[in-house]
N, C-alpha and C positions, 0 to 999 in steps of 0.2 A: 703816755707810754703804755703799751698793752702788757697784760700780765704774761709772765713766762711760766709755762707749765711743762714740767719734765715728764718724759715718757720713757720708761725703763725697757731695755732689751736684755733678755737672758738667752742662753742657748736653748732653742726650742720655742721662743716667743713667736707667735704668728700674727698677732693683731696690733703690733706697735705702729705700723704705718697707718692703719685705719684710725687708731686712737689719735695719732698726731694730726691726721686730716680733720677729725672731729674738733680738736682743739683749735685748729686754724679757722674752720668754718664758724666757730663761736666767737672769733675775733681776738683770740689769744695767740701768743707765739709758742709753738711747740719746740721743746729742747730735748734732743736725744741724750739719754743717760745710759751708760754701759754698766752692766752688772758687776764687773771686776774693778770699777773705779769708785773709791770712797769719796765721791765728789758729786754734789747735786747742782753745781754750776749756778748757784744763787737763784734757783727757781722759786716761784711763789707757791706752787702746788705740784703734786706728783700724781701721775696715773701709772698704776701697775697693771699692764694690759694682759689679755688672754693669750692662750697658747698651751704648750706642753713643755714647760721649763724643765730642762734636764730629763726629758722623756717621761716625766711623772714617775721616775724611779723612787723607791722607798714609799713615800706618799706624795700625792700631787702637791707641789709647792714647798715640800720639806727642804730640799737642797737649796732652792732659790732663796728661801727665807734667811739663809746664813751667808748670802753673798755680801761682799764689802759694801755695795751701794745700799743694802737694806739696813746696815748699821746706821748710816746717815739718815735714812728714812725714819727709822725709829726715834732717833734723837730729835729730828725736826717735827715729827708727829707729837712728841711730848711737849713741844713748844707751841703747838696749835696749828701747824701747817696742814692745809687740806690735803687728804690722800684719798684716791679712788682706786679700788681694786676690782677689776672686771674678770669674772670667771676664774681662770688660773690665778689672776691677781688677787681675787677674793681668797682663794686657797692659801696663797702666800701670806696675806695679811693675818689670816687665822693661825698659820704655822709660826708666824713671827710674834704672836701674842698681842697684836694690835687690835684684833677683834676676837670675841669669844666663839666657842663652838668649833665644829669641824665639818668639812665637806667629804662625804664618803661615796662609795659606788652607788649609782642609781638603783632604785628599787628593783627595776626589771633587769639589771645588769647589762643594759644596752646603751650605746651612745644615742643620745637624743638630739635631733636637729630640726627645729621648727620655729615658726613665728609664734610668739607667746604673748597673751594678754597679761598685763600686770595691773594691780591696783596700787596707787600711790598712797601709802599710809601716813607718811610724815613729810612735811614741807619745811621744817625748821632746821634742816641740816645745810651744810655748806654746798651740797650738791643737788638739792631738790627744791630750792625756793621758787623756781619758775613754774612749778606745778601747783595744781589745786588738790587739796586733800580729797581722796576718793576718786581721783581721775583714773581713767582706764587708758593705758598706753600699750602700744604694740611693739614689742622688741624681740629680735631673734634670740633663741637659746640654743646652745650647742655644747653638750658636755657628756662625759661618761661618769664623772665623780662630782655630781652637783647636788647631792642629797644633804641638805643642811641638818645637822644633828647637834644636840647639846643636852645636858641634864635637864630634868624638869625644873630644877631650881634656877638654872640660867635662862631657860625659856620663859619662865614666869617673870624673871627680872627684866628681860628684854621687852616683854609685853607691858609690864607695869611701868617701865620708864619710857615707853613710847619709842623704843629703839628698833622696832621692825619697820623698815622704810618701804619695802616693796613686798607684795604678796602675790603669789600666782593666782590668776583668775581663769575660769573656764577650763579647769583641769590642771592637776599638778604633774609636771613632766618627769620628775625624778624622785618623788616620795619624800621631799623635804618636810620635816616636822612643822606642823601648823601652817603649811603652805608658804613658808618663808622663802622669799627670793632674794632679799637684801636686808642688811642691818647697818646700824651706825654705832659709833663709839659714844661713850657717855658725854663727851664734850661736843658731839654732833659734827665734828670736823672730818672724821674718817667714815667712809661708806664703802661697803663691799656688796657686790651683787653678782649672781651667776649669769643672768642674761646680758646681752651685748649691746649697750646703747650706741657704741661707735658704729654699729652696722645699721643704725636707724637714724641717719642724719639728713638724708635726702630721699624724697619719694622716688626718684629715678632708680636708685640702687638698693633701697631697703623697702620694707613693708610700710614704712612711715618715716616721718622725721621726728618722732616722739623722743628719741634718745638725745637729741641736741639739747634738750632742757637741762641735762646734768652739766654739760660743759658751759652753758650760759649761766647757770646758777652759781658755779664756782667763781666765774668772772665777777658777778655781782657781789659775791661774798668778799672777794679780794679788793674790789673798788671801795666798798663800804667799811673795810677794816681800818 
């Protein structure tokens, strides 16, 4: 039986259909999850996709982090369920306290949309085992509040514990500290990144199929669990 991976939809979510397609392309079964339902429908993993939940009012991801479905995500994350936050999903995971740091306005105060090279820093997470350490992958990035920031102490902790998963290569699009594009939780089960792997799953529609590795990796993780 294939793994069941939930994809959450909030008001303002834009990339849930793309994320569900990526899940399906990787050989798993996508399961639609609604923000107002405190029910994860017995899924094996969860993707919190990109978009502009609640119009990015207050702070990007702040309102969505308090949705009923996120209460269940937090409980399941504490039990080791793999969680992936993409762009706005990364912001939501930070706001919910599942990942440290914050995503703030881009350094140039402009929305950035371009194909972006990333360096894979860690392959021991639930979402990156299909990559090789140091691999260069091409993934679209599109955000206005994608600048990762944290205290020097938190940044040093992330670096020291090998929790920086992806780093921008060939130019930093938003001014993120230490070129950080994605991080993981201490147990390596939760990953958040600003670039959009779900938009790089097929050469016909994306700049590459490099993003598919995240969705294949979690399937491997669930099969071996």
